[in-house]
C-alpha positions, 0 to 999 in steps of 0.5 A, spaced: 162 552 420 169 551 424 172 557 427 177 561 423 185 561 425 191 564 423 197 559 421 203 564 421 209 561 417 216 564 419 223 563 417 229 565 412 228 566 405 228 559 401 226 555 408 220 552 405 214 557 408 211 558 401 211 551 399 208 548 406 203 554 406 200 551 399 200 544 401 197 546 408 192 550 404 190 544 399 189 539 405 184 544 409 181 545 402 180 538 401 177 538 408 172 543 407 175 549 410 175 556 407 182 558 406 186 564 404 194 564 403 198 571 404 205 570 401 210 575 403 212 576 396 205 577 393 203 582 399 209 586 397 207 587 390 200 589 392 198 591 399 205 593 401 208 596 394 213 602 395 215 599 402 223 598 402 227 593 407 228 598 413 226 595 420 220 600 420 218 598 413 219 591 414 214 592 421 209 595 417 209 590 412 208 584 417 203 589 421 199 589 414 199 582 413 197 581 421 191 585 420 188 582 414 189 575 418 185 578 423 180 580 419 179 573 416 180 569 422 174 573 426 170 571 419 172 564 420 177 563 415 183 560 416 189 565 414 195 562 412 201 567 412 208 565 409 213 571 410 220 572 413 217 576 419 224 577 422 222 581 428 219 577 434 216 583 437 212 584 431 210 577 430 208 577 438 204 583 436 200 580 431 199 574 435 196 578 441 191 582 435 189 575 432 188 571 438 187 564 434 194 564 432 199 558 431 206 559 429 210 555 425 218 556 425 221 553 418 228 552 421 234 551 416 241 552 416 245 557 412 249 552 408 243 549 406 239 555 404 245 557 400 246 551 396 238 551 394 238 558 392 237 558 385 238 566 384 244 566 388 242 571 393 245 568 399 252 568 396 251 575 393 249 577 400 255 573 404 260 577 399 257 584 401 253 585 394 246 585 397 245 590 403 240 588 409 239 581 407 235 577 412 240 572 416 246 575 413 247 582 414 240 583 417 238 580 423 233 574 424 230 573 431 227 565 431 221 564 435 222 562 442 216 558 443 213 556 436 207 551 436 211 548 431 218 547 429 220 544 422 227 543 420 226 543 412 234 542 411 233 535 414 225 533 413 221 532 407 215 536 405 210 530 407 214 530 414 213 537 415 206 537 413 204 531 418 207 535 424 203 541 422 197 538 421 198 534 428 199 540 431 193 543 429 189 537 431 192 537 438 190 544 439 183 543 437 183 547 430 182 540 426 179 534 428 183 528 428 178 525 424 180 529 418 175 534 418 174 541 421 173 541 429 167 543 431 165 550 433 164 551 441 156 552 440 156 546 435 160 541 440 155 543 445 149 541 441 153 535 439 154 533 446 147 535 448 144 530 443 148 525 445 146 525 452 139 525 450 140 519 446 143 516 452 150 515 449 154 519 454 
């Protein structure tokens, strides 16, 4: 069984986090991996019901998602988090807690987000009708060194998905052959057997 890790999607509302998280989930399940998705909206309805949108409440929500990801990761499950997670310090806090952490920044410009917003929330926020709206009247701090950056304004889903999977392979979380990468002890056993057979 492969080691668990956390794939953390961050970006503004409507930037494609949930869509890409679901596509990654489907791909990893096909590769025989155990996967759970923690979507920001779903978590707020269940794990974080009652929290508002103050800085403190947002931090609490993201810490809760991070803690669940930590538990899943250490039990060799791939945890995929898809949450705006606007503040860099809390994302970095979760990175330190979890360890096996891959950050995916879903970058998208405000004009594109406003055009693709079916509820018109960005337009309302720009008119001042919605307070504390991330990216308009509340800050969003983009990652400084995310492992993966996808530009969902210019890339299609297939292109962004390919970038994410390629990064996971390069980082050793997936094998290039399409299956989960070996655990360290499995890798050592394979290497030892190959040596016994004279292949290496």
